[in-house]
C-alpha positions as CSV (number, residue, x, y, z in Angstrom):
1,M,-6.1,46.4,68.7
2,K,-6.9,49.8,67.4
3,R,-3.8,51.3,69.0
4,W,-1.6,48.7,67.3
5,L,-3.1,49.5,63.9
6,T,-2.5,53.2,64.4
7,G,1.1,52.5,65.4
8,F,1.5,50.3,62.3
9,W,0.3,53.1,60.0
10,L,2.5,55.7,61.7
11,L,5.6,53.4,61.3
12,L,4.7,52.8,57.7
13,A,4.3,56.5,57.0
14,A,7.7,57.2,58.8
15,L,9.4,54.6,56.6
16,W,7.9,56.0,53.5
17,L,8.9,59.5,54.4
18,A,12.4,58.3,55.2
19,G,12.6,56.8,51.7
20,C,11.5,60.1,50.2
21,A,14.1,62.0,52.2
22,T,17.1,60.1,50.7
23,P,19.5,62.8,49.5
24,P,20.0,62.9,45.8
25,A,23.2,61.4,44.4
26,P,25.6,64.2,43.3
27,P,27.1,64.3,39.8
28,T,30.4,62.4,39.4
29,R,31.6,63.4,36.0
30,S,32.2,66.8,34.4
31,G,29.2,67.9,32.3
32,E,26.9,65.4,34.1
33,L,23.4,66.4,34.8
34,V,21.5,64.5,37.6
35,A,17.8,64.6,38.2
36,T,16.0,62.8,41.0
37,G,12.3,62.5,41.7
38,R,9.2,60.3,41.1
39,V,7.8,58.9,37.9
40,A,4.3,57.5,37.3
41,L,3.5,55.4,34.2
42,R,-0.1,54.6,33.4
43,L,-0.9,52.1,30.8
44,P,-4.4,51.0,29.7
45,N,-4.3,47.9,32.0
46,D,-1.5,48.8,34.5
47,S,0.2,51.6,36.4
48,Q,3.6,51.9,38.0
49,I,5.1,54.4,40.4
50,A,8.8,54.6,41.2
51,N,11.5,56.9,42.5
52,F,14.2,57.7,39.9
53,T,17.7,59.1,39.5
54,W,18.6,60.1,36.0
55,R,22.3,60.7,35.2
56,D,23.4,62.0,31.8
57,D,26.7,63.4,30.7
58,G,25.8,63.7,27.0
59,N,27.6,60.4,26.1
60,E,26.2,57.9,28.6
61,A,22.9,58.0,30.5
62,A,21.8,55.9,33.5
63,L,18.3,55.6,34.9
64,D,17.9,54.0,38.4
65,L,14.3,53.1,39.4
66,G,13.4,52.4,42.9
67,T,10.7,51.8,45.5
68,P,9.3,54.5,47.6
69,L,11.5,53.2,50.4
70,G,14.7,53.8,48.4
71,Q,15.5,50.2,47.2
72,T,16.8,50.2,43.6
73,V,14.9,47.7,41.5
74,A,16.4,48.3,38.1
75,R,19.2,50.2,36.4
76,L,19.1,51.1,32.7
77,T,22.3,52.4,31.1
78,F,22.8,53.3,27.5
79,D,25.2,55.0,25.1
80,A,25.9,55.0,21.4
81,Q,26.9,51.3,21.5
82,G,23.8,49.9,23.1
83,A,21.8,49.5,26.3
84,R,21.9,47.4,29.4
85,L,19.2,46.7,32.0
86,K,20.1,45.1,35.4
87,D,17.2,44.3,37.8
88,S,17.3,43.7,41.5
89,S,17.5,39.9,41.0
90,G,20.8,40.4,39.1
91,T,19.3,39.6,35.7
92,D,21.2,41.5,32.9
93,T,19.6,42.2,29.6
94,V,21.4,43.9,26.7
95,A,20.0,45.4,23.4
96,P,21.2,47.7,20.7
97,S,19.0,50.6,22.1
98,P,17.2,51.4,25.3
99,E,13.9,51.4,23.4
100,A,14.5,47.8,22.1
101,L,15.6,46.7,25.6
102,L,12.5,48.1,27.3
103,Q,10.3,46.5,24.6
104,K,12.0,43.2,25.1
105,R,11.8,43.2,28.9
106,T,8.5,45.0,29.6
107,G,6.5,45.2,26.3
108,W,6.4,49.0,26.7
109,Q,7.3,51.2,23.8
110,L,8.9,54.3,25.4
111,P,11.1,56.7,23.6
112,V,14.0,56.7,26.1
113,Q,16.4,58.6,23.7
114,G,13.8,61.3,23.4
115,M,13.1,61.4,27.1
116,R,16.7,62.4,27.8
117,W,15.8,65.7,26.0
118,W,12.3,66.0,27.2
119,L,13.5,65.8,30.8
120,R,15.4,69.0,30.1
121,G,12.3,70.6,28.5
122,K,13.7,70.4,25.0
123,P,12.8,68.3,21.9
124,D,15.0,65.5,20.7
125,P,17.2,67.1,18.0
126,A,17.3,63.7,16.1
127,T,13.7,63.9,15.0
128,P,11.2,66.7,13.8
129,A,9.2,68.4,16.5
130,V,6.7,71.2,17.0
131,V,7.6,73.3,20.1
132,T,5.1,75.7,21.5
133,P,5.6,78.0,24.5
134,T,2.8,77.9,27.0
135,A,1.9,80.0,30.0
136,E,3.1,77.1,32.2
137,G,6.3,76.2,30.3
138,I,6.7,74.5,26.9
139,H,4.7,72.0,24.8
140,I,6.4,69.6,22.5
141,S,4.8,67.4,19.8
142,Q,7.3,64.7,18.7
143,N,7.2,61.1,17.4
144,G,3.4,60.9,18.2
145,W,4.0,62.1,21.8
146,E,2.5,65.2,23.4
147,I,4.9,66.5,26.1
148,D,4.3,69.3,28.5
149,A,7.4,70.5,30.5
150,T,6.2,72.9,33.2
151,D,7.4,74.6,36.4
152,L,10.5,75.8,34.7
153,R,13.2,77.1,37.1
154,D,16.5,78.8,36.4
155,A,19.4,76.3,36.6
156,G,22.4,78.5,35.8
157,R,24.3,77.4,32.7
158,E,21.7,74.7,32.1
159,G,19.1,77.4,31.4
160,K,15.6,76.7,32.7
161,L,14.9,73.1,33.6
162,P,11.4,71.7,34.2
163,W,10.3,70.2,37.5
164,R,7.2,68.6,36.0
165,I,7.0,66.7,32.7
166,H,3.9,65.0,31.4
167,A,4.1,62.9,28.2
168,A,1.2,61.0,26.6
169,Q,0.7,58.8,23.5
170,N,-1.9,56.2,22.6
171,G,-3.0,55.3,26.1
172,L,0.4,55.6,27.7
173,D,0.6,58.4,30.3
174,L,4.0,59.3,31.8
175,K,4.3,61.9,34.6
176,I,7.6,62.9,36.0
177,V,8.1,65.2,39.1
178,V,11.7,66.2,39.6
179,S,12.6,66.9,43.3
180,D,16.2,67.9,42.6
181,W,18.5,68.9,39.7
182,Q,22.3,68.9,40.1
183,W,25.1,69.3,37.6
184,L,28.9,69.5,37.3
185,P,30.3,72.1,34.9
């Protein structure tokens, strides 16, 4: 019995690691920036962990969220015309903005438009922000959020990109760890 249990845990660990080893999806459009990694969201009464792939070409952005084993559970896309969320059951939800869409589907109030900038270690140019360099990277105070972008690494023409982002506001805690950055010039 004990041997079976040990084998089960080893198999589970191998599957989990195989899901983590999935190669990142390369950029497909000129100017597109792709980040892959893990995201953890902690709320006062809940917490979620997911793998993610973020694609952004400056006009349209797409966020794929998945399980640790690599199964995509939701895809959020948005541009200037609106936002769309498709989940693993095939349910489509549309809204005028990604923030309205997430609020509608999950009840969470997350500044998705701002996050497309914070992921790069920059403030959203659409709203006022206080930016402070730190020993570890950069601190941004914007729209009631406190954001720390750290572990900055040179990314060629993209400048320095963070590999760790922590954003917090009113009991919401968002941690992002990027495992890979890719871009097409």
